[in-house]
Structure formats: C-alpha cells, structure tokens
C-alpha positions in Angstrom: 0.0 0.0 0.0 2.7 2.5 1.0 5.2 1.7 -1.7 2.4 1.8 -4.3 1.2 5.2 -3.1 4.7 6.6 -3.0 5.4 5.3 -6.5 2.5 7.5 -7.8 2.7 10.4 -5.4 5.1 12.6 -7.5 3.2 11.8 -10.7 6.7 10.9 -12.2 5.8 7.2 -12.8 5.5 5.6 -16.2 2.4 5.4 -18.5 0.9 2.8 -20.9 -1.8 3.9 -23.3 -3.5 0.5 -23.4 -4.8 1.0 -19.9 -4.6 4.8 -19.9 -2.8 4.4 -16.6 0.4 3.9 -14.7 1.6 0.2 -14.8 4.7 0.0 -12.7 3.3 1.8 -9.6 0.5 -0.9 -9.4 2.5 -4.0 -10.5 6.0 -3.7 -8.9 5.4 -2.9 -5.2 3.1 -5.9 -4.5 5.2 -8.2 -6.6 8.4 -7.2 -4.8 6.7 -7.6 -1.3 5.5 -11.1 -2.1 8.6 -12.1 -3.8 10.7 -11.1 -0.8 8.4 -13.1 1.5 8.4 -16.2 -0.8 12.1 -16.1 -1.7 11.2 -15.8 -5.4 13.8 -15.5 -8.2 14.4 -12.4 -10.2 13.0 -14.3 -13.2 9.7 -14.9 -11.2 9.5 -11.1 -10.4 10.0 -10.1 -14.0 7.5 -12.7 -15.3 4.9 -11.7 -12.7 5.3 -8.0 -13.8 4.9 -9.0 -17.4 1.8 -11.2 -16.7 0.1 -8.4 -14.7 0.9 -5.9 -17.5 -0.6 -8.1 -20.2 -3.7 -8.9 -18.2 -4.4 -5.3 -17.3 -3.9 -4.1 -20.9 -6.0 -6.8 -22.5 -8.9 -6.0 -20.1 -8.4 -2.3 -20.7 -8.7 -2.6 -24.5 -11.9 -4.6 -24.1 -13.6 -1.9 -22.1 -15.9 0.7 -23.5 -14.4 4.1 -24.4 -16.7 5.6 -21.8 -14.8 3.7 -19.1 -11.9 6.1 -19.1 -13.3 9.0 -21.1 -16.7 9.7 -19.7 -17.6 7.8 -16.5 -15.1 9.3 -14.2 -12.9 6.2 -13.4 -9.2 6.6 -12.9 -7.9 3.5 -14.7 -4.8 3.2 -12.6 -7.0 2.1 -9.7 -9.4 -0.4 -11.2 -7.3 -2.0 -13.9 -4.2 -1.7 -11.7 -6.0 -3.9 -9.1 -6.6 -6.6 -11.7 -3.0 -6.5 -12.9 -1.7 -6.6 -9.4 -3.9 -9.6 -8.7 -2.6 -11.5 -11.7 1.0 -10.7 -10.7 0.5 -11.8 -7.1 -1.1 -15.0 -8.3 2.0 -15.9 -10.2 4.3 -15.2 -7.3 2.2 -17.4 -5.0 2.0 -20.1 -7.7 -1.8 -20.2 -7.6 -3.6 -22.6 -10.0 -5.9 -21.4 -12.8 -9.1 -21.7 -10.6 -7.4 -19.8 -7.7 -6.1 -17.2 -10.1 -9.6 -16.6 -11.6 -11.0 -16.1 -8.1 -8.1 -13.8 -7.1 -8.8 -11.5 -10.1 -12.5 -11.7 -9.3 -12.0 -10.8 -5.7 -9.8 -7.9 -6.8 -12.5 -6.7 -9.2 -14.9 -6.3 -6.3 -12.4 -4.0 -4.6 -11.2 -2.1 -7.7 -11.8 1.7 -7.6 -10.5 5.2 -8.2 -12.2 8.4 -9.3 -10.9 11.2 -11.5 -12.7 13.6 -9.2 -9.9 13.2 -6.7 -7.1 14.3 -9.0 -5.0 17.0 -7.4 -5.4 15.5 -3.9 -3.6 12.9 -1.8 -6.3 10.4 -2.8 -5.0 10.0 -6.4 -1.8 8.3 -5.4 -3.7 6.3 -2.9 -5.5 4.7 -5.8 -2.2 3.1 -6.9 -1.4 2.0 -3.4 -4.8 0.5 -2.9 -4.5 -1.4 -6.1 -1.2 -3.0 -4.9 -2.8 -3.9 -1.6 -5.8 -5.3 -3.3 -3.7 -7.6 -5.5 -1.7 -9.0 -2.5 -4.7 -9.3 -0.2 -6.8 -11.1 -2.8 -4.1 -13.6 -3.7 -3.4 -14.4 0.0 -7.1 -14.8 0.8 -7.8 -17.1 -2.1 -4.6 -19.1 -1.2 -6.1 -19.5 2.3 -9.4 -20.8 0.9 -11.5 -17.7 0.3 -13.8 -17.9 -2.7 -15.1 -15.6 -5.4 -16.9 -16.0 -8.7 -14.7 -17.5 -11.4 -16.2 -15.3 -14.1 -16.1 -12.0 -12.1 -14.8 -10.2 -15.2 -17.2 -11.3 -17.8 -20.5 -12.3 -16.2 -23.5 -10.1 -16.7 -22.9 -8.2 -13.5 -19.1 -8.4 -13.7 -16.2 -5.9 -13.8 -16.3 -5.3 -17.6 -20.0 -4.6 -17.7 -20.1 -2.5 -14.6 -17.1 -0.3 -15.3 -18.1 0.2 -18.9 -21.4 1.7 -17.9 -23.3 -1.4 -19.2 -22.5 -0.9 -22.9 -19.8 -0.5 -25.6 -17.6 -3.3 -24.3 -16.5 -6.7 -25.7 -15.6 -9.2 -23.0 -14.6 -11.8 -25.6 -11.8 -9.5 -26.7 -9.8 -10.1 -23.5 -8.7 -13.6 -24.4 -8.3 -12.6 -28.1 -6.0 -9.8 -27.0 -3.9 -12.1 -24.7 -3.5 -14.6 -27.5 -2.5 -12.1 -30.2 -0.7 -9.2 -28.7 2.4 -8.5 -26.5 1.4 -5.2 -24.9 4.8 -4.7 -23.3 6.4 -4.7 -26.7 3.6 -2.9 -28.7 2.2 -0.3 -26.4 5.0 -0.5 -23.9 5.8 2.1 -21.3 6.3 5.8 -21.7 8.8 7.3 -19.2 7.8 10.7 -17.9 10.1 13.7 -18.3 8.1 15.9 -16.0 6.6 15.1 -12.5 3.0 16.0 -13.3 0.0 14.6 -15.1 0.9 13.0 -18.4 -1.9 15.0 -20.1 0.3 18.1 -19.8 3.4 16.5 -21.3 2.9 17.1 -25.0 2.3 20.8 -24.4 5.4 20.9 -22.1 7.4 19.2 -24.9 6.2 21.9 -27.3 7.0 24.8 -24.9 10.4 23.3 -24.1 11.2 23.2 -27.8 10.4 26.9 -28.1 12.5 27.7 -25.0 15.4 25.7 -26.5 15.3 28.0 -29.5 15.1 31.2 -27.6 14.4 32.5 -24.1 10.9 33.9 -23.5 10.4 36.9 -21.2 7.3 36.2 -19.2 6.6 40.0 -18.9 6.4 40.2 -22.7 3.8 37.4 -23.1 0.3 38.6 -23.8 -1.2 35.1 -23.8 -0.5 31.4 -24.4 -3.0 29.4 -26.4 -2.6 25.6 -26.2 -4.6 23.3 -28.6 -5.0 19.8 -27.1 -6.4 16.5 -28.0 -9.5 15.0 -26.2 -7.8 14.0 -22.9 -6.2 17.1 -21.2 -9.4 18.9 -20.2 -10.7 15.7 -18.5 -7.5 15.3 -16.4 -6.1 18.8 -16.0 -9.0 19.9 -13.9 -7.4 22.8 -12.0 -7.5 26.0 -14.0 -6.5 28.2 -11.1 -4.4 26.0 -8.8 -3.2 27.2 -5.4 -1.5 24.0 -4.0 1.3 21.8 -5.3 -1.0 18.8 -5.9 -3.4 21.0 -7.9 -0.5 22.4 -9.9 0.3 18.9 -11.2 -3.1 18.8 -12.8 -3.1 22.3 -14.2 -2.1 23.0 -17.8 -2.1 26.7 -16.9 0.5 26.3 -14.1 2.7 23.8 -15.9 3.1 26.2 -18.9 3.5 29.2 -16.6 6.3 27.4 -14.7 8.0 26.4 -17.9 8.2 30.0 -19.1 9.0 31.6 -15.7 11.7 29.1 -14.7 12.9 27.7 -18.0 12.2 24.1 -17.0 9.7 21.9 -15.1 11.1 19.5 -12.5 10.7 18.3 -8.9 11.2 21.8 -7.5 8.4 23.2 -9.7 5.6 21.7 -7.5 5.6 23.2 -4.1 2.9 25.4 -2.6 5.3 28.3 -2.5 6.2 28.1 -6.2 2.5 27.9 -7.2 1.4 30.7 -4.9 4.1 33.2 -6.0 2.4 36.3 -7.6 4.2 36.0 -10.9 2.9 32.4 -11.4 -0.7 33.3 -10.3 -0.6 36.2 -12.8 0.7 34.1 -15.7 -1.8 31.3 -15.3 -4.6 33.7 -16.2 -3.0 34.2 -19.6 -2.9 30.5 -20.5 -5.9 29.3 -22.5 -6.5 25.6 -23.2 -9.0 24.3 -25.8 -9.5 21.2 -27.8 -8.4 20.9 -31.4 -11.5 21.6 -33.5 -13.4 18.3 -34.1 -11.9 16.6 -31.0 -14.8 17.0 -28.7 -16.3 13.7 -27.8 -13.6 11.7 -29.5 -11.4 9.1 -27.7 -8.0 10.4 -26.5 -6.0 8.6 -29.2 -7.6 10.7 -32.0 -5.5 13.6 -33.2 -3.0 13.0 -30.4 -0.9 16.1 -30.6 -0.7 19.5 -28.8 0.2 22.8 -30.2 1.4 25.8 -28.1 1.2 29.3 -29.4 2.9 32.1 -27.4 1.5 35.5 -28.4 4.0 38.3 -27.5 3.1 41.9 -26.8 5.1 43.0 -29.9 2.8 41.1 -32.2 5.0 38.0 -32.8 3.6 34.5 -32.3 5.8 31.6 -31.4 4.3 28.3 -32.3 5.4 24.6 -31.7 3.6 21.3 -32.1 4.4 18.0 -30.3 3.0 14.7 -31.5 2.4 11.6 -29.3 4.1 8.4 -30.1 2.0 5.4 -28.9 4.0 2.4 -30.1 7.3 0.8 -29.0 8.5 -0.9 -25.8 10.2 2.2 -24.3 9.3 5.8 -25.2 9.5 9.4 -24.3 13.1 9.6 -23.2 16.7 8.7 -24.1 18.7 6.4 -21.8 20.8 9.5 -20.8 17.6 11.3 -19.8 16.5 8.2 -17.7 19.8 8.4 -15.9 19.4 12.1 -15.3 15.9 11.6 -13.9 17.2 8.8 -11.6 19.9 11.1 -10.2 17.4 14.0 -9.7 15.1 11.7 -7.7 17.8 9.7 -5.8 19.8 12.7 -4.4 16.7 13.7 -2.4 17.4 10.7 -0.2 21.0 9.6 -0.9 24.4 11.2 -1.2 25.7 11.9 -4.7 28.2 9.1 -4.3 25.6 6.6 -3.1 23.2 7.6 -6.0 26.0 7.0 -8.6 26.9 3.7 -7.0 23.2 2.6 -7.1 22.9 3.8 -10.7 
C-alpha cells in the first residue's frame, strides 16, 4: 500500500496507453513484497510483472471508451488492481481456478475516481491497487472464494465499469493470444513530475524555449490546442497548491516560461502561490483541437502551443504523441538524469552514482 502510493505520489511514474494508466506503480510494489516473502527469483519477479501488465492491458482494451473518457474512473486504480492480482497469483503459484478467483475478488475492490485528481487520494488509488492484489491472492490461497467469471459475467467488472455498454468481453482472451502489450504499447517514461496529459504541451513549450528564451513579462497570452484528454484530467485551472498544480495546464506552462524548466522543484505550494505564477496562469488558454470534442483520446493525439507576444509576434510549436514501442518518451541519458534527480533527495551523490 505504502510503496504503491509513494510510487505514484510525485506523478513521475510511467504510463501505458493501453490502460490509460500507470503500470509499474501498481505492479511492482506488491510483486516485490510477495517475492521477498516467498524467496522468489528475479525471473519470477519479471514474469509476474509482465503477466500483470498483459492482463491489465488486455482487459483495458476490451472496455468501452466511456470507461476512461466519460464515466469518471481513474484507470490506474481499477485496472491496476486486476493486474496486481494477476502478478500476485504468479508469485504465490496459484492454480488457474485460484487465479480466476483472485482476479474476481480484486475486481470487487477495484476503484479510483478522477474527481480526486489533485489531492492525496489520487496516489492512494495506486497503493490501494497494490494492496488489493496481494490481499486477494493471499485470501484465495487460504481458501477464500469468489466467482470464477467475475470479469465477464452479466454483472461483472467489464459490464459495470463500462457503464453497461460498448464493451467486448470476448476481446480479452483474443488480445492475450495475439498481442504482446509490453512490446507494442510498452511504457512511456515521464520527463516531468506532473499529469501525463500536460506532457505534449510541455514538450512543445520546451522546444520553443530551447530555440530562444521567452520573457514572461512580454507574453500577452498562451494558447494551447490539445487532443481530447487534457481537459478531463487537467481539472485545476487556477491552482493554489502543489498537488493541484500537477493537474493544471495553466500552471505547468507558466512554470516552464517563468523558470525555463519543469522539475521536482516546480511543484511546491510556494512556487505555485508566487504572484508572478498566479498572474501568468490567467494568460494561458486551453481548448481542444476543433473536431476533437467527444472523440477518444488517441484521435489527433498532438498538442500545439502558441505564445503571443506583446510586440505582435507569435511563437508556435507542435508536439505529437508516439504510442508504439516498448520504451518511449526519453533517451537512456535522460533516464539516468531523472534517476539522479530523484535519488539525491534521499541519498548522497556518491551513493546515487553507486546505485545507478
């Protein structure tokens, strides 16, 4: 529970588009805890992670579009619980019947609401998913029972979380037999410690800043055209706390211009409450690309940032999303830089380098 919540608390954890959520924060903590207890091998840990990843993604793709886009669920919580349950079942070496019941028991505990974005409850979703996977597997191992068709029956997870329509339960097994999600949709490593829905716009503004510095005092307004997803996730238009700032397109772009970068130090109450930041966020306007209203988040997946200067110039940059490939979003050098940036908050520079 604790490691899962901590893994998600900075919003610096990885993403996979097949679940529209954060896989490692919900798969690794429970797997490691059980593996340590059971004396499992590294091979078992990796295989459990992969199995949980494939299960969560295959179920996610069978759900209705409304599951993630309209009904208010935070996929990291519900789908994460099912993936964590599958991973835990492997570590405990449960048989197929026990594994079915473990996933079914997890499905009855699965939850997470978008309405809690920008609060401590959002990372709790990931921690609760980890706990659910471990608890479910251990209960079933001890003789606890659940429906063996808890995903696909008429009142099961897929029906309920899809709002009763627009899903295809048969697709789950078809997906598992035909796709390797870890290779195809893979994981996207974050460059910024905030909601992933702000990242394309941050890539665009970072590209502009790399070409020339932008004086915040000379900015009349910033227009950002986005795909379907950002307005659903970036729900804080006038943030006043660090957690709200992570879910605010206005603050993320303001910080990028004011500070020249967005990193761990960007998201503190003090940074967000400074007058220059509060002034700048009123000049940032987010709207969907024309024609993107009501469309799933993978349609027209790009963001375009336009910085309108007081002298009449307009600086414009577009960033496109890449959705395929096992590892995306960063170079290996950037991964190492991100590791150092995180590690030195708890370790000495020498210890961080040794661990790396």
